[in-house]
C-alpha atoms as an extended CHARMM CRD file, in Angstrom:
* protein
*
        87  EXT
         1         1  MET       CA             11.4420000000        8.4480000000        5.8480000000  PROA      1               0.0000000000
         2         2  VAL       CA             11.8020000000        5.8750000000        3.0660000000  PROA      2               0.0000000000
         3         3  SER       CA              9.7510000000        5.3470000000       -0.0790000000  PROA      3               0.0000000000
         4         4  ARG       CA              9.6110000000        3.2150000000       -3.1880000000  PROA      4               0.0000000000
         5         5  LYS       CA              7.4220000000        3.0430000000       -6.2720000000  PROA      5               0.0000000000
         6         6  VAL       CA              5.6480000000       -0.1680000000       -7.2310000000  PROA      6               0.0000000000
         7         7  VAL       CA              3.0640000000       -1.0340000000       -9.9000000000  PROA      7               0.0000000000
         8         8  VAL       CA             -0.1470000000       -2.8390000000       -8.9300000000  PROA      8               0.0000000000
         9         9  SER       CA             -0.2210000000       -6.0550000000      -10.9690000000  PROA      9               0.0000000000
        10        10  ASN       CA             -3.2880000000       -7.9180000000       -9.7480000000  PROA      10              0.0000000000
        11        11  PRO       CA             -6.1330000000       -7.6240000000      -12.2930000000  PROA      11              0.0000000000
        12        12  THR       CA             -8.7290000000       -6.2300000000       -9.8810000000  PROA      12              0.0000000000
        13        13  GLY       CA             -6.5710000000       -3.5330000000       -8.2630000000  PROA      13              0.0000000000
        14        14  LEU       CA             -7.1880000000       -2.6690000000       -4.6160000000  PROA      14              0.0000000000
        15        15  HSD       CA            -10.8070000000       -3.7790000000       -4.2420000000  PROA      15              0.0000000000
        16        16  LEU       CA            -12.1260000000       -4.8410000000       -0.8160000000  PROA      16              0.0000000000
        17        17  ARG       CA            -10.2290000000       -8.1010000000       -0.2000000000  PROA      17              0.0000000000
        18        18  PRO       CA             -6.7620000000       -6.8880000000       -1.3050000000  PROA      18              0.0000000000
        19        19  ALA       CA             -7.3690000000       -3.5020000000        0.3530000000  PROA      19              0.0000000000
        20        20  GLY       CA             -8.1410000000       -5.3120000000        3.6120000000  PROA      20              0.0000000000
        21        21  LEU       CA             -4.9390000000       -7.3400000000        3.3570000000  PROA      21              0.0000000000
        22        22  PHE       CA             -2.9620000000       -4.1950000000        2.4930000000  PROA      22              0.0000000000
        23        23  CYS       CA             -4.3500000000       -2.3870000000        5.5680000000  PROA      23              0.0000000000
        24        24  LYS       CA             -3.9800000000       -5.3810000000        7.8830000000  PROA      24              0.0000000000
        25        25  THR       CA             -0.3170000000       -5.6180000000        6.9350000000  PROA      25              0.0000000000
        26        26  ALA       CA              0.3020000000       -1.8650000000        7.3080000000  PROA      26              0.0000000000
        27        27  VAL       CA             -1.2580000000       -1.8200000000       10.8000000000  PROA      27              0.0000000000
        28        28  GLU       CA              1.3420000000       -4.3480000000       11.9990000000  PROA      28              0.0000000000
        29        29  PHE       CA              4.0190000000       -1.6310000000       11.8840000000  PROA      29              0.0000000000
        30        30  ARG       CA              4.5500000000        1.2150000000       14.3340000000  PROA      30              0.0000000000
        31        31  CYS       CA              5.6560000000        3.6790000000       11.6570000000  PROA      31              0.0000000000
        32        32  SER       CA              3.2830000000        5.6800000000        9.5020000000  PROA      32              0.0000000000
        33        33  VAL       CA              2.5080000000        3.9150000000        6.1990000000  PROA      33              0.0000000000
        34        34  LYS       CA              1.0500000000        5.9710000000        3.3630000000  PROA      34              0.0000000000
        35        35  PHE       CA              0.9420000000        5.7100000000       -0.3780000000  PROA      35              0.0000000000
        36        36  ARG       CA              0.7540000000        8.2700000000       -3.1410000000  PROA      36              0.0000000000
        37        37  THR       CA             -0.8980000000        7.9130000000       -6.5420000000  PROA      37              0.0000000000
        38        38  ASN       CA             -1.5060000000       10.4630000000       -9.2690000000  PROA      38              0.0000000000
        39        39  LYS       CA             -4.7800000000       11.2160000000       -7.4040000000  PROA      39              0.0000000000
        40        40  GLY       CA             -3.1450000000       12.1180000000       -4.0770000000  PROA      40              0.0000000000
        41        41  GLU       CA             -1.8820000000       10.6050000000       -0.8320000000  PROA      41              0.0000000000
        42        42  SER       CA             -3.7130000000        7.9760000000        1.2390000000  PROA      42              0.0000000000
        43        43  ASN       CA             -3.2910000000        6.3350000000        4.6310000000  PROA      43              0.0000000000
        44        44  ALA       CA             -2.4340000000        2.6550000000        4.1230000000  PROA      44              0.0000000000
        45        45  LYS       CA             -3.7390000000        1.8440000000        7.6190000000  PROA      45              0.0000000000
        46        46  SER       CA             -7.2950000000        2.9060000000        6.7380000000  PROA      46              0.0000000000
        47        47  VAL       CA             -9.3480000000        0.5960000000        4.5240000000  PROA      47              0.0000000000
        48        48  LEU       CA            -11.6600000000        3.4940000000        3.6100000000  PROA      48              0.0000000000
        49        49  SER       CA             -8.6890000000        5.5940000000        2.5570000000  PROA      49              0.0000000000
        50        50  VAL       CA             -7.2920000000        2.7180000000        0.4660000000  PROA      50              0.0000000000
        51        51  LEU       CA            -10.6400000000        2.0160000000       -1.2060000000  PROA      51              0.0000000000
        52        52  GLY       CA            -11.1730000000        5.7440000000       -1.7850000000  PROA      52              0.0000000000
        53        53  ALA       CA             -7.9360000000        5.9290000000       -3.7670000000  PROA      53              0.0000000000
        54        54  CYS       CA             -9.5690000000        3.7420000000       -6.4740000000  PROA      54              0.0000000000
        55        55  VAL       CA             -6.3180000000        1.9620000000       -7.3400000000  PROA      55              0.0000000000
        56        56  LYS       CA             -6.5880000000       -0.1150000000      -10.5240000000  PROA      56              0.0000000000
        57        57  CYS       CA             -4.3420000000       -2.6880000000      -12.1840000000  PROA      57              0.0000000000
        58        58  GLY       CA             -1.3290000000       -0.9450000000      -13.7130000000  PROA      58              0.0000000000
        59        59  ASP       CA             -1.4630000000        2.0510000000      -11.3460000000  PROA      59              0.0000000000
        60        60  GLU       CA              1.8050000000        3.1080000000       -9.7610000000  PROA      60              0.0000000000
        61        61  LEU       CA              1.9420000000        3.5200000000       -5.9870000000  PROA      61              0.0000000000
        62        62  GLU       CA              4.6770000000        5.3040000000       -4.1110000000  PROA      62              0.0000000000
        63        63  ILE       CA              4.6940000000        3.6550000000       -0.6960000000  PROA      63              0.0000000000
        64        64  ILE       CA              6.0090000000        5.9920000000        2.0100000000  PROA      64              0.0000000000
        65        65  CYS       CA              7.0060000000        4.7970000000        5.4890000000  PROA      65              0.0000000000
        66        66  ASP       CA              8.1760000000        7.0610000000        8.2920000000  PROA      66              0.0000000000
        67        67  GLY       CA              9.1400000000        5.9250000000       11.7960000000  PROA      67              0.0000000000
        68        68  GLU       CA             11.1670000000        3.4550000000       13.7880000000  PROA      68              0.0000000000
        69        69  ASP       CA             10.4620000000        0.3160000000       11.6990000000  PROA      69              0.0000000000
        70        70  GLU       CA             10.1590000000        2.1250000000        8.3610000000  PROA      70              0.0000000000
        71        71  LYS       CA             12.6240000000       -0.0170000000        6.3830000000  PROA      71              0.0000000000
        72        72  GLN       CA             10.9960000000       -3.3010000000        7.3470000000  PROA      72              0.0000000000
        73        73  ALA       CA              7.5390000000       -1.8390000000        6.6800000000  PROA      73              0.0000000000
        74        74  LEU       CA              8.5450000000       -0.6100000000        3.2310000000  PROA      74              0.0000000000
        75        75  GLU       CA             10.0740000000       -3.9540000000        2.2360000000  PROA      75              0.0000000000
        76        76  THR       CA              6.9990000000       -5.8420000000        3.4590000000  PROA      76              0.0000000000
        77        77  MET       CA              4.4690000000       -3.5380000000        1.7690000000  PROA      77              0.0000000000
        78        78  VAL       CA              6.3410000000       -3.5210000000       -1.5570000000  PROA      78              0.0000000000
        79        79  ALA       CA              6.6510000000       -7.3290000000       -1.4890000000  PROA      79              0.0000000000
        80        80  LEU       CA              2.9180000000       -7.6160000000       -0.7770000000  PROA      80              0.0000000000
        81        81  VAL       CA              1.9730000000       -5.4600000000       -3.7770000000  PROA      81              0.0000000000
        82        82  GLU       CA              4.4840000000       -7.2330000000       -6.0410000000  PROA      82              0.0000000000
        83        83  SER       CA              3.0760000000      -10.6180000000       -4.9940000000  PROA      83              0.0000000000
        84        84  GLY       CA             -0.4050000000       -9.6390000000       -6.2320000000  PROA      84              0.0000000000
        85        85  LEU       CA             -2.0050000000       -8.9200000000       -2.8370000000  PROA      85              0.0000000000
        86        86  GLY       CA             -3.1870000000      -12.4890000000       -2.3400000000  PROA      86              0.0000000000
        87        87  GLU       CA             -4.9290000000      -12.7490000000       -5.6910000000  PROA      87              0.0000000000
């Protein structure tokens, strides 16, 4: 298991479009991809779980990957958040 903290920088947080991109990217990996906020843990492969986390700009996410391609998944997910999730 590997994890890293990252701050959401896009102004709208994880609303529908960035949440969809976040989930689409997470689903590409075989390992489990989750994230933790101060509100709890969510499944990054479920758009409903991501939207339910109500992540806003400035919130810190701890992205947690566990499985055979965990390192690549973590690097990709962190880079996606740091890039602004397509916004």
